[in-house]
N, C-alpha and C positions, 0 to 999 in steps of 0.2 A: 930306070929311070933314077937319078939319085934326088935324096930330099937335103933340102938346106936346112933342117934340123940337128942342131948338133946330138950327137950319141952320145947317150948316157953310159957310165961305166957299168959294168955285171950289179958291183951292189949297191947302186943307183937305182936298177933296174928294178932290183929285188924290193928293196925299201917301196919301190913305186909301185907295184902289183901287192904288195901286203897294205898298202892305204886304201888301194881301191879294195880291197879284198873287206875294209873293216867300214867301208860307208855303208852299208845296209846296214848294219850294226850299231851307227854310232850316228848317223845323219839321217833323221824323222822329223816331224812335226808335232808340237806339243801335243801331250795327251790332254782331249779336253776333259775337264771336271768329272761329268757326266758318267765317262768310260767306266769308274770305279764303282759305284752303288748300281750301275746299270749288267754289269760281269757280277756281281754278288746277287742280284735278284737272279737274272741268267741260272749261276750256280747252285741256288737253293732250289729254285724249281726243278732242276734237270736230277738233281739229286734226287728231291722228293717224289719225282714222276718213277725215278729207278726203283726206290722203296716200294711205290703204289703198286707197281706192275704185278708183284709179288701176291699183289691181294685180287687183282683185278685185270684184264687183259683188254681191257678198255685203256687204260695207261698208257698203251704205247704209242696212240695217235698224237698225245702230245709231246710224249718221250722224242719220237720223230720230228714232230713241228720245233721242239728244243735244238735238236741236232741239228735241224734245216737252215734256223738261224743262226745258229754259230757258225754254218758254212757259208751264209750271207756276210756274216760279219764279218770273216776272216778275207773273203774276197774282196770289201770294202774297206779293210786296214790296209789287205795287198795295193789296192789300188789307190789307196791315200797316200802310201808311203812311197810308193814307185818300184819297190822290190822287200820281197818277203828273206829274210839272212836264211840262209843255210846250216842246222846246227854243226857242220863240220868246219864253218869256216868262224867259230867263234873266236874271236881273241881272247887272249890269257885273261885280261883283268875281267872280263865277264863271267868266266866258268865258275870260279867259287860264286856270285851271286845267282846264277841260274841254278846250282845244284842247291842252294839255301830254298829257290823258290820250287823245286822241285820236291823235296824233302818236306814243304808246309802246307803245298796241293795236296801230297799225302796224309798230314797228321787231319788236315780239315775235309778230305774224303772220308779217309775212316773212322773220325772224331763225328762228322755227321751224319754220315750212316747209321752208326751207332746210336747217337743217339735220336736219330729217328725212327729207326727199327725197335728200340727196346723203350725207349723211356715217352718222345712225342713226336709226331713230324712237326708242330709247329716250335718246339725249341729246339730240334735240329735244323729246321730252319732258318730260323733266325741267327744259332750259331754260324751258321754256314755262311749265311747273308755279312753278320757281322767281322766272322775271321778274313772271307776272302776279299771284302770291301776293303779293311784295314790292311792287312795281309799284300794286295796286291798295291795297295797307295807306298809302304813300306817298300814293298819290292820294286816300285818305280823310284824312289829317293835312290834307292842302293844302283839301280842298274843306273843312272845318269851318272853318279859320281865315279861308277865302274866305265862308262864310256869315255866320262871326259879324260879319266887317265889314259883311255884308248887313244884319243884322239892327239893327245901332249908326245904319246910315246912314237906315233907315227908322222907327227907333225901336221897337222890339219887344223888346230888352234892358231 
């Protein structure tokens, strides 16, 4: 059975494949404003529970609850977005932003755990909340700029 569709040249086919691969990374609903402080609270509570587990096993239950909440949240985000992007298909424009984000997360985790364990749990939790809320907001802005550069490169804007 023959198609009435004109066939694409190999270069056009590759360009179309690349465009389609970038869609989960570049086409998504806007992030609601409540997202940033909510993740900040979740992150501070999770790290706080991780520190408290060393003092008492009773903190395992809240920690498991927070991890389950994160799993439910990821499920909701996947449904909302339609698909979650795979790290192996990340467009080059987003890779630097993602590396900076990963480095920032490592600093917040390390600094937050250190403050919680050696200075004060409330001070560490406040630092984690503020740093992760602001950091995630800044990351979102940088991500959008990189996603727009990707859209321009593959011709989806």
